[in-house]
ZAMARGU-4260 file (C-alpha; in steps of 0.2 Angstrom, whole numbers, plus 5000, padded with zeros to 4 digits):
<rodrens>
0) 4838/5064/4786 | 4829/5065/4802 | 4837/5061/4819 | 4833/5044/4825 | 4829/5038/4843
5) 4834/5020/4845 | 4835/5008/4860 | 4847/4994/4865 | 4847/4981/4878 | 4865/4982/4884
10) 4874/4977/4900 | 4892/4981/4897 | 4899/4997/4889 | 4907/5005/4879 | 4901/4999/4862
15) 4909/4983/4855 | 4916/4987/4838 | 4919/4975/4824 | 4936/4969/4827 | 4941/4987/4832
20) 4958/4990/4839 | 4964/5003/4852 | 4969/5018/4841 | 4983/5021/4854 | 4991/5005/4850
25) 4989/5004/4831 | 4994/5019/4821 | 4990/5013/4803 | 4971/5009/4800 | 4967/4992/4793
30) 4952/4983/4785 | 4947/4968/4796 | 4938/4954/4787 | 4927/4939/4794 | 4919/4925/4784
35) 4906/4912/4787 | 4905/4896/4777 | 4889/4887/4772 | 4886/4874/4759 | 4888/4882/4742
40) 4892/4900/4748 | 4904/4910/4758 | 4898/4926/4767 | 4910/4940/4770 | 4910/4955/4782
45) 4923/4969/4783 | 4926/4985/4791 | 4939/4998/4794 | 4946/4998/4812 | 4948/5017/4815
50) 4934/5030/4814 | 4944/5043/4804 | 4949/5031/4791 | 4931/5023/4791 | 4923/5039/4784
55) 4936/5041/4770 | 4934/5022/4765 | 4915/5024/4763 | 4918/5038/4751 | 4931/5029/4741
60) 4923/5012/4742 | 4930/4994/4743 | 4936/4982/4730 | 4934/4963/4734 | 4945/4950/4725
65) 4946/4931/4727 | 4962/4921/4725 | 4960/4902/4722 | 4975/4894/4731 | 4971/4875/4732
70) 4960/4864/4721 | 4957/4845/4724 | 4971/4845/4737 | 4984/4852/4725 | 4992/4870/4727
75) 4990/4880/4711 | 5007/4887/4704 | 4999/4904/4701 | 4984/4908/4712 | 4968/4912/4701
80) 4962/4929/4703 | 4943/4934/4702 | 4937/4952/4705 | 4921/4951/4714 | 4917/4969/4712
85) 4917/4986/4720 | 4906/4990/4735 | 4899/5007/4741 | 4886/5012/4753 | 4869/5013/4745
90) 4862/5029/4740 | 4852/5039/4753 | 4835/5036/4744 | 4838/5017/4745 | 4841/5018/4764
95) 4825/5028/4767 | 4814/5014/4760 | 4821/5001/4772 | 4825/5012/4787 | 4806/5014/4790
100) 4805/4995/4793 | 4822/4991/4800 | 4829/5000/4815 | 4847/4994/4811 | 4846/5001/4794
105) 4840/5018/4801 | 4855/5018/4813 | 4868/5015/4799 | 4859/5028/4787 | 4859/5041/4801
110) 4878/5037/4804 | 4882/5039/4785 | 4870/5053/4780 | 4863/5062/4795 | 4867/5080/4799
115) 4870/5076/4817 | 4871/5060/4827 | 4865/5059/4845 | 4863/5044/4855 | 4848/5042/4867
120) 4843/5027/4877 | 4826/5022/4883 | 4820/5013/4899 | 4823/4995/4899 | 4822/4982/4912
125) 4840/4984/4917 | 4837/5003/4922 | 4839/5020/4914 | 4856/5025/4907 | 4858/5043/4905
130) 4872/5043/4892 | 4884/5031/4884 | 4896/5042/4875 | 4903/5060/4876 | 4892/5069/4863
135) 4908/5079/4857 | 4914/5063/4849 | 4901/5062/4836 | 4912/5054/4823 | 4917/5040/4835
140) 4898/5038/4839 | 4894/5036/4820 | 4908/5024/4818 | 4903/5013/4833 | 4885/5012/4831
145) 4886/5010/4812 | 4897/4994/4814 | 4887/4988/4829 | 4871/4989/4819 | 4879/4981/4804
150) 4885/4967/4815 | 4867/4964/4820 | 4859/4963/4803 | 4869/4956/4788 | 4857/4963/4775
155) 4861/4980/4782 | 4880/4977/4781 | 4879/4972/4763 | 4868/4988/4759 | 4882/4998/4767
160) 4895/4990/4756 | 4903/4980/4770 | 4897/4963/4766 | 4895/4951/4752 | 4889/4933/4748
165) 4900/4923/4736 | 4890/4909/4728 | 4902/4904/4715 | 4913/4893/4726 | 4917/4875/4722
170) 4920/4861/4735 | 4937/4855/4739 | 4945/4872/4735 | 4954/4885/4746 | 4952/4904/4744
175) 4960/4920/4750 | 4948/4935/4750 | 4957/4952/4749 | 4948/4968/4753 | 4956/4985/4748
180) 4950/5003/4749 | 4949/5010/4731 | 4963/5022/4726 | 4971/5022/4744 | 4988/5016/4750
185) 4986/5022/4768 | 4972/5010/4774 | 4980/4992/4775 | 4971/4979/4766 | 4961/4965/4774
190) 4962/4946/4771 | 4953/4930/4776 | 4956/4912/4771 | 4941/4900/4766 | 4943/4881/4766
195) 4928/4874/4757 | 4923/4856/4763 | 4908/4845/4760 | 4902/4846/4778 | 4896/4863/4784
200) 4904/4868/4801 | 4893/4867/4816 | 4890/4882/4828 | 4895/4879/4846 | 4884/4879/4861
205) 4886/4893/4874 | 4897/4889/4888 | 4895/4889/4907 | 4878/4896/4908 | 4873/4898/4926
210) 4859/4908/4936 | 4861/4915/4953 | 4843/4918/4960 | 4842/4932/4973 | 4829/4943/4981
215) 4817/4946/4967 | 4830/4944/4954 | 4841/4932/4945 | 4859/4935/4939 | 4863/4926/4922
220) 4881/4923/4917 | 4890/4914/4903 | 4907/4912/4896 | 4911/4926/4883 | 4929/4926/4878
225) 4930/4909/4870 | 4916/4912/4858 | 4918/4931/4855 | 4924/4928/4837 | 4908/4917/4834
230) 4894/4926/4842 | 4892/4945/4842 | 4875/4945/4852 | 4864/4933/4862 | 4845/4931/4865
235) 4839/4926/4882 | 4823/4916/4884 | 4813/4912/4899 | 4800/4899/4904 | 4788/4898/4919
240) 4785/4879/4916 | 4802/4873/4910 | 4795/4869/4893 | 4788/4884/4884 | 4801/4898/4882
245) 4799/4915/4875 | 4812/4929/4872 | 4814/4942/4885 | 4816/4955/4871 | 4817/4957/4852
250) 4834/4966/4855 | 4850/4956/4858 | 4861/4956/4873 | 4879/4962/4868 | 4896/4963/4876
255) 4900/4982/4874 | 4918/4982/4879 | 4930/4985/4865 | 4946/4985/4875 | 4954/4968/4875
260) 4964/4972/4891 | 4948/4976/4900 | 4937/4963/4893 | 4928/4952/4906 | 4928/4933/4903
265) 4909/4932/4907 | 4894/4941/4901 | 4881/4945/4914 | 4862/4949/4913 | 4850/4953/4927
270) 4832/4949/4926 | 4819/4955/4939 | 4807/4942/4946 | 4792/4950/4956 | 4785/4933/4960
275) 4795/4924/4974 | 4797/4905/4977 | 4791/4901/4960 | 4802/4892/4948 | 4808/4900/4932
280) 4819/4893/4919 | 4831/4901/4907 | 4841/4897/4891 | 4851/4907/4879 | 4858/4906/4861
285) 4870/4916/4851 | 4869/4925/4835 | 4883/4927/4822 | 4888/4942/4812 | 4880/4934/4797
290) 4863/4931/4806 | 4864/4913/4810 | 4858/4906/4827 | 4868/4894/4837 | 4861/4879/4847
295) 4853/4883/4864 | 4863/4882/4880 | 4859/4871/4894 | 4843/4876/4905 | 4845/4884/4922
300) 4831/4884/4934 | 4828/4892/4951 | 4817/4903/4962 | 4818/4921/4967 | 4818/4923/4986
305) 4813/4937/4998 | 4826/4943/5010 | 4823/4946/5028 | 4817/4963/5031 | 4818/4964/5050
310) 4834/4963/5061 | 4835/4956/5079 | 4840/4968/5093 | 4847/4963/5109 | 4838/4972/5123
315) 4845/4964/5139 | 4862/4955/5143 | 4867/4952/5161 | 4878/4940/5170 | 4874/4932/5188
320) 4886/4927/5202 | 4888/4910/5193 | 4895/4917/5177 | 4879/4913/5168 | 4874/4925/5155
325) 4855/4929/5151 | 4852/4937/5134 | 4835/4943/5128 | 4831/4950/5111 | 4817/4958/5101
330) 4811/4953/5083 | 4794/4958/5075 | 4781/4944/5077 | 4774/4948/5059 | 4792/4944/5052
335) 4793/4927/5059 | 4786/4920/5043 | 4802/4925/5034 | 4814/4916/5045 | 4818/4898/5050
340) 4826/4900/5067 | 4838/4911/5077 | 4857/4908/5081 | 4868/4914/5095 | 4885/4920/5090
345) 4900/4922/5101 | 4918/4931/5100 | 4931/4935/5112 | 4937/4950/5102 | 4922/4957/5092
350) 4932/4954/5076 | 4920/4949/5062 | 4930/4933/5058 | 4931/4928/5076 | 4912/4925/5078
355) 4906/4907/5080 | 4889/4899/5082 | 4887/4893/5100 | 4868/4890/5100 | 4859/4886/5083
360) 4842/4882/5078 | 4834/4892/5092 | 4815/4892/5089 | 4809/4908/5079 | 4796/4910/5093
365) 4810/4911/5106 | 4817/4927/5112 | 4829/4922/5127 | 4844/4911/5130 | 4856/4907/5144
370) 4874/4903/5142 | 4890/4901/5152 | 4903/4915/5151 | 4917/4910/5139 | 4931/4922/5145
375) 4934/4939/5153 | 4927/4947/5137 | 4911/4940/5129 | 4904/4948/5113 | 4887/4941/5108
380) 4876/4943/5092 | 4859/4936/5088 | 4857/4930/5070 | 4840/4928/5061 | 4841/4914/5048
385) 4830/4916/5033 | 4820/4903/5023 | 4833/4904/5009 | 4848/4904/5022 | 4851/4922/5021
390) 4853/4931/5038 | 4852/4947/5047 | 4862/4950/5063 | 4860/4961/5078 | 4873/4973/5084
395) 4885/4965/5096 | 4885/4967/5115 | 4899/4965/5127 | 4897/4956/5144 | 4911/4954/5156
400) 4912/4945/5173 | 4920/4953/5188 | 4939/4952/5187 | 4952/4961/5198 | 4966/4948/5197
405) 4981/4955/5186 | 4991/4944/5175 | 5007/4935/5182 | 5024/4945/5180 | 5033/4942/5164
410) 5049/4933/5165 | 5065/4929/5156 | 5067/4947/5150 | 5082/4950/5138 | 5088/4963/5126
415) 5102/4967/5114 | 5105/4984/5106 | 5113/4982/5088 | 5125/4994/5079 | 5110/5004/5071
420) 5103/5008/5088 | 5088/4996/5088 | 5085/4987/5105 | 5078/4970/5102 | 5068/4965/5118
425) 5060/4948/5121 | 5052/4938/5135 | 5043/4923/5139 | 5024/4925/5134 | 5011/4924/5147
430) 4997/4911/5145 | 4982/4920/5153 | 4967/4918/5141 | 4961/4936/5145 | 4978/4944/5142
435) 4977/4960/5132 | 4995/4963/5129 | 5011/4970/5137 | 5018/4987/5141 | 5037/4992/5139
440) 5046/5004/5151 | 5063/5012/5148 | 5075/5022/5158 | 5092/5030/5154 | 5100/5031/5171
445) 5102/5018/5184 | 5090/5021/5199 | 5079/5033/5189 | 5060/5030/5187 | 5057/5021/5171
450) 5044/5028/5159 | 5031/5018/5148 | 5035/5019/5130 | 5021/5009/5123 | 5005/5019/5120
455) 4994/5003/5118 | 4997/4985/5124 | 5007/4975/5112 | 5001/4957/5108 | 5018/4949/5105
460) 5031/4945/5118 | 5044/4955/5109 | 5047/4973/5105 | 5060/4984/5095 | 5065/5000/5103
465) 5075/5014/5095 | 5090/5020/5106 | 5100/5036/5103 | 5118/5029/5103 | 5125/5047/5103
470) 5119/5050/5120 | 5131/5051/5135 | 5124/5036/5144 | 5131/5020/5139 | 5117/5009/5146
475) 5098/5008/5144 | 5086/5000/5157 | 5070/4990/5153 | 5056/4981/5162 | 5039/4974/5156
480) 5022/4973/5163 | 5007/4962/5157 | 4989/4969/5156 | 4972/4960/5154 | 4956/4966/5145
485) 4950/4973/5162 | 4965/4984/5163 | 4973/4974/5177 | 4992/4976/5176 | 5005/4965/5183
490) 5020/4970/5194 | 5035/4975/5184 | 5047/4961/5178 | 5065/4962/5183 | 5074/4977/5177
495) 5088/4973/5164 | 5103/4984/5160 | 5107/4984/5142 | 5124/4990/5136 | 5124/5001/5120
500) 5137/4997/5107 | 5151/5010/5108 | 5152/5020/5092 | 5157/5037/5100 | 5176/5040/5103
505) 5181/5045/5120 | 5185/5063/5125 | 5203/5068/5125 | 5213/5072/5141 | 5216/5090/5145
510) 5233/5098/5149 | 5233/5106/5166 | 5250/5113/5167 | 5268/5111/5161 | 5285/5115/5168
515) 5302/5118/5159 | 5317/5116/5171 | 5335/5111/5169 | 5331/5104/5151 | 5316/5094/5157
520) 5299/5097/5152 | 5286/5091/5164 | 5268/5089/5158 | 5253/5087/5169 | 5235/5083/5162
525) 5218/5078/5168 | 5210/5061/5164 | 5198/5060/5150 | 5180/5063/5156 | 5174/5048/5146
530) 5171/5034/5159 | 5176/5019/5147 | 5193/5025/5144 | 5207/5012/5147 | 5223/5020/5140
535) 5230/5038/5139 | 5244/5042/5127 | 5256/5057/5126 | 5263/5062/5109 | 5278/5074/5104
540) 5283/5082/5088 | 5300/5090/5085 | 5296/5105/5075 | 5314/5109/5071 | 5316/5092/5062
545) 5311/5091/5044 | 5296/5080/5040 | 5294/5077/5058 | 5280/5065/5063 | 5271/5062/5080
550) 5280/5051/5092 | 5272/5042/5106 | 5283/5046/5122 | 5271/5039/5135 | 5256/5029/5139
555) 5247/5022/5154 | 5233/5011/5158 | 5231/5018/5176 | 5215/5027/5178 | 5219/5042/5189
560) 5211/5059/5190 | 5228/5068/5185 | 5244/5063/5177 | 5261/5069/5175 | 5276/5065/5164
565) 5294/5071/5163 | 5301/5072/5146 | 5320/5071/5148 | 5325/5066/5130 | 5326/5083/5123
570) 5338/5095/5116 | 5341/5112/5123 | 5334/5127/5114 | 5322/5117/5103 | 5304/5118/5100
575) 5292/5104/5103 | 5273/5101/5101 | 5264/5090/5113 | 5246/5083/5112 | 5236/5069/5121
580) 5225/5055/5116 | 5213/5043/5125 | 5207/5025/5120 | 5192/5017/5127 | 5188/4998/5130
585) 5182/4996/5112 | 5198/5003/5105 | 5190/5019/5099 | 5203/5033/5099 | 5199/5051/5104
590) 5203/5066/5094 | 5219/5075/5098 | 5219/5086/5113 | 5224/5104/5112 | 5242/5105/5106
595) 5254/5115/5116 | 5271/5121/5108 | 5286/5122/5120 | 5304/5128/5119 | 5316/5119/5130
600) 5319/5134/5141 | 5310/5142/5156 | 5292/5141/5150 | 5283/5140/5167 | 5264/5142/5165
605) 5259/5160/5164 | 5246/5167/5177 | 5234/5177/5166 | 5218/5175/5177 | 5218/5185/5194
610) 5206/5191/5207 | 5195/5176/5205 | 5179/5177/5216 | 5164/5167/5218 | 5147/5172/5226
615) 5131/5163/5230 | 5116/5173/5224 | 5100/5164/5231 | 5089/5178/5226 | 5093/5175/5208
620) 5096/5156/5211 | 5114/5156/5204 | 5132/5157/5208 | 5142/5172/5201 | 5160/5170/5196
625) 5171/5186/5192 | 5189/5187/5188 | 5202/5198/5179 | 5210/5194/5163 | 5229/5200/5163
630) 5233/5195/5145 | 5228/5202/5128 | 5231/5186/5119 | 5218/5175/5127 | 5208/5165/5114
635) 5196/5156/5125 | 5193/5152/5144 | 5188/5134/5148 | 5179/5131/5165 | 5177/5114/5173
640) 5165/5111/5187 | 5165/5098/5201 | 5149/5095/5212 | 5151/5089/5230 | 5167/5078/5227
645) 5160/5071/5210 | 5171/5070/5195 | 5175/5087/5187 | 5168/5089/5170 | 5169/5103/5156
650) 5156/5115/5160 | 5158/5130/5149 | 5170/5138/5136 | 5170/5157/5135 | 5178/5169/5123
655) 5194/5177/5128 | 5187/5194/5133 | 5174/5187/5145 | 5178/5189/5164 | 5162/5182/5172
660) 5151/5167/5173 | 5133/5165/5179 | 5130/5147/5185 | 5111/5144/5186 | 5111/5125/5187
665) 5114/5124/5206 | 5106/5116/5220 | 5103/5122/5238 | 5115/5114/5250 | 5128/5109/5238
670) 5146/5114/5236 | 5154/5118/5219 | 5172/5119/5214 | 5177/5128/5198 | 5193/5126/5188
675) 5196/5141/5176 | 5210/5140/5163 | 5214/5153/5149 | 5220/5147/5132 | 5233/5159/5124
680) 5235/5162/5105 | 5254/5158/5108 | 5249/5141/5114 | 5259/5145/5130 | 5250/5136/5145
685) 5242/5146/5158 | 5239/5142/5176 | 5222/5135/5181 | 5213/5144/5195 | 5202/5136/5207
690) 5188/5141/5218 | 5175/5133/5229 | 5158/5140/5232 | 5144/5133/5244 | 5127/5137/5238
</rodrens>
């Protein structure tokens, strides 16, 4: 059979299949049955819901049976069965006769018997569609278009073996019609219930038919979902006088979406109108799968309009000494016939939703307007209003009066840092109308210059800042400034000091020396370098006792640079371990200090560092320390540094073989004191060597 070129006036794709289900959701194919009841007859339509099963069913044919269930209001004990026949597609020669006169028959015939099946669409009023289905899915195309064509012509459906009219019905009876595929158990049967009554059911009127008239076109829309099981297609009619209507095309408008989850509630059709300001009326009516037409919808009437083609352009905007703004614009004289008037729009921010009309109904011959300045930043647009209330707007222009006055200083600044390291900062909002926002400044040390941490002004009078809790500084400093749209910045607010939550334990104290004399061990140590320490503790462990546990032998709340303690409750010739701890004001406890093990004998500190010298080296901007190590069991060397009378702090830890240090972090005119102590593998204390160098 020859390849057929056919045309459809469609608006939503893909093809609407006769009760087709999504193959991914239903594994077993089924027969779907619809019926229409008229006086003295029942019309039936059926189809297989999957393309692969459809082709097989056409070969095997269908069997239609009717079962009478109820007669005269009484349910029959055994339903009466009547075999209404077997149905196959007509032979190819029968199709050739009708296909020359009926396009729908030609489509079904091509689907059933054609060597190839290719869909081509012609030009319609809605525009040119290049393709509607992937040509590689030929079986799907045959299936889809065959069922669609059958839906549009019941005679064609019956010729294909998919429809039947039962004229042997009787009033006041109820039937169940059952359709099966011959000699097949894979394709599920289809069923439909028919209730025969004296009065023929009426077809419903299309719902919610509306028309939206636009620039040389109209969008027609009507409700689809509620009546999708009644009407498979619609015909649209147009009238120029509101009385005499004619169809826009012999071809119907169909909803081509087969996926229920994507179905739109409305159908939409666009008709072009080349004549503007002339009334046109429209109505629609639906057509059922059995070829019956429903009643007409309500009539919608309207006029197509012509949009404004020209756009206003502001060519001058200036402000005088009295803050009066003069605005001039351009608009083609020949386009004045398209508009009603002009409007002046104003916004303080240039945001689209902030614009408001401040002057309306300006004459369409007018090209200038004078207005008082509203604020420190004035954005204006000119709007041309069309005859149908459409509009075109100019680009915005910014006009600013002179302003050198900064905002007032923000007040009532307060902040708190939570345990996660977030600083919550807030202050009293400023009230200036031209306020752009605020800037936040932060510093980590008292007296240092605070640095701005906001890249752009923030609008709200609050700010959250992330703070490193692990840093050594225990406080953070903030102040806030306000800035207006002219970038005038206020003086800083008061500086506030914000204390960090303490989550870092203090550093432990450090033993400086010990002495064993006459059964008494004297221990000296340096204070913890942590500034928030409130308590120092000394612990002792008796090694020679079984399961010995640490015992606190001394504690002090005094805050001194150095401490000393004499342990007199000792036994002779026994070994003891000592270590120190510190506790800060938040009850955080330091790690243990380095443990020292002593025997209650003469264990004076051992001098293992000698010949300590220090030299200022200005040429290389450093201080050189050199010494001699006099022991082979030195594990490491600890160096503390004190600057011009400040507190000493741990400066470096070296390996046990190193005998020099280069201090490059020095300042001219400053005196530095170094404390050097060696740590021995035997845990025996060593003397601390001290040297002062002026750089």
